[in-house]
C-alpha positions in Angstrom: -61.4 42.8 47.6 -64.6 43.2 45.6 -67.6 44.6 47.4 -71.0 43.3 46.5 -72.9 46.0 44.7 -76.7 46.6 44.9 -78.3 45.3 41.7 -80.4 48.2 40.3 -82.9 48.3 37.4 -84.9 51.1 35.9 -88.0 50.4 33.8 -90.1 52.6 31.5 -93.8 51.8 31.1 -96.5 54.2 29.9 -94.8 57.5 30.5 -92.8 60.2 28.9 -89.2 59.3 30.1 -89.1 62.5 32.2 -88.3 60.4 35.4 -85.3 58.8 33.6 -84.2 62.3 32.5 -84.4 63.4 36.1 -82.3 60.4 37.1 -79.7 61.5 34.6 -79.8 64.9 36.1 -77.8 63.4 39.0 -74.9 64.5 36.8 -71.5 63.8 38.5 -73.3 62.1 41.4 -74.0 59.2 38.9 -70.3 58.4 39.2 -70.6 58.0 43.0 -73.8 55.9 42.5 -72.0 53.7 39.9 -69.5 52.8 42.5 -72.3 51.4 44.7 -74.7 49.8 42.2 -74.6 47.5 39.2 -77.1 48.8 36.7 -78.5 45.5 35.4 -81.5 46.7 33.3 -82.6 50.0 32.0 -83.7 51.9 28.8 -80.1 53.2 28.9 -78.5 49.8 29.1 -78.6 47.0 26.5 -80.2 44.1 28.4 -82.8 41.8 26.8 -84.0 39.8 29.8 -85.0 41.2 33.2 -82.7 39.8 35.8 -83.1 39.3 39.6 -82.4 42.7 41.2 -82.4 44.4 44.6 -84.1 47.6 43.6 -86.2 48.6 40.6 -87.4 52.1 39.8 -90.5 51.8 37.5 -91.5 54.9 35.5 -95.0 55.2 34.0 -98.4 53.6 34.4 -99.6 50.3 33.0 -101.3 51.1 29.7 -101.3 47.8 27.8 -101.3 44.1 28.2 -97.5 43.9 27.7 -97.0 46.4 30.6 -99.2 44.2 32.8 -97.3 41.0 32.1 -93.9 42.8 32.3 -94.7 44.4 35.7 -95.7 41.1 37.2 -92.5 39.5 35.9 -90.4 42.5 37.3 -92.1 42.3 40.7 -91.3 38.6 40.9 -87.6 39.3 40.3 -87.3 42.5 42.4 -86.7 42.8 46.2 -87.7 46.5 46.4 -90.0 48.0 43.8 -90.4 51.8 43.6 -93.2 53.6 41.8 -91.0 56.2 40.1 -93.0 59.4 39.5 -96.6 60.5 39.3 -97.6 58.3 36.3 -96.5 55.1 38.2 -98.2 56.3 41.4 -101.5 57.7 40.0 -101.6 57.1 36.2 -101.2 60.9 35.8 -101.2 62.1 32.2 -101.4 58.7 30.5 -104.6 57.9 32.5 -106.4 60.9 31.1 -107.6 58.5 28.4 -109.6 56.7 31.1 -112.3 59.5 30.9 -113.5 58.3 27.5 -114.2 54.8 26.1 -111.2 53.0 24.6 -112.9 52.8 21.2 -113.1 56.6 21.2 -109.5 56.9 22.1 -108.4 54.7 19.2 -110.8 56.2 16.7 -109.7 59.7 17.6 -106.0 58.8 17.3 -106.2 56.4 14.4 -109.5 57.0 12.7 -110.7 53.4 13.3 -111.3 52.0 16.8 -110.0 48.6 15.7 -106.7 49.9 14.3 -103.8 48.3 15.9 -105.8 46.2 18.3 -106.6 43.6 15.7 -103.7 44.2 13.2 -100.9 44.0 15.7 -99.7 47.6 15.1 -100.1 48.6 18.7 -99.9 46.5 21.9 -103.4 45.6 23.1 -104.4 48.5 25.3 -106.0 47.9 28.7 -109.5 49.3 29.0 -108.0 51.8 31.5 -104.5 52.8 32.2 -103.6 52.1 35.8 -101.0 52.9 38.5 -98.6 50.2 39.5 -100.1 49.4 42.9 -103.3 48.2 41.2 -101.4 45.3 39.7 -98.4 44.6 42.0 -97.1 45.3 45.5 -95.2 48.6 45.5 -92.6 49.1 48.3 -91.9 52.9 47.9 -93.5 55.8 46.2 -91.3 58.5 44.7 -93.7 61.3 43.7 -93.1 64.1 41.2 -93.6 64.9 37.6 -90.8 64.1 37.4 -89.2 63.7 40.8 -86.2 65.9 41.3 -82.7 64.5 41.1 -82.4 65.3 44.8 -85.5 63.3 45.7 -84.2 60.3 43.7 -80.8 60.5 45.3 -82.3 60.8 48.8 -84.4 57.7 48.3 -81.8 55.5 46.5 -79.0 56.8 48.8 -81.0 55.9 51.9 -81.8 52.5 50.6 -78.2 51.8 49.7 -77.0 53.0 53.1 -79.7 51.0 54.9 -81.1 54.2 56.5 -84.7 55.3 57.0 -86.2 56.7 53.8 -87.3 60.3 54.0 -90.3 61.7 52.0 -91.4 58.4 50.5 -94.1 56.1 51.9 -93.3 52.5 52.5 -96.0 49.9 52.2 -96.0 46.2 53.1 
């Protein structure tokens, strides 16, 4: 008899991929997790369209218009959305650019504040990078830069078991 697995997705927005690396640090526990979940979408899986899922871990803040559109699409197709790491929760390192005008950021990085924005080289940047909760409803926050493998397993394991979640705040 086949058991229904929890449909899980992980997403990488404006961040460094450290949260995903921490997820991979689950090591052999990943095999136990794989028995309980179906990884439907992730930077480590080859999926082109975001499907309907039960749980999504979103790493990184929203830094450009593509991120903003993508997070709204993801939220609409996700039952439980988790802000995965400090960038998703606060903006963290990516949001340091918020302390200077966007034109200065672009001219410092590329020598011309119009570079990329008008020529299609870069996604159109938001005036300020922002945490996920400023654009969509977040169900759980998993802090850390990156969160430890143990914290990830505690949260995901609790959700899979239908148990109370320790150390993460639930909103909504």
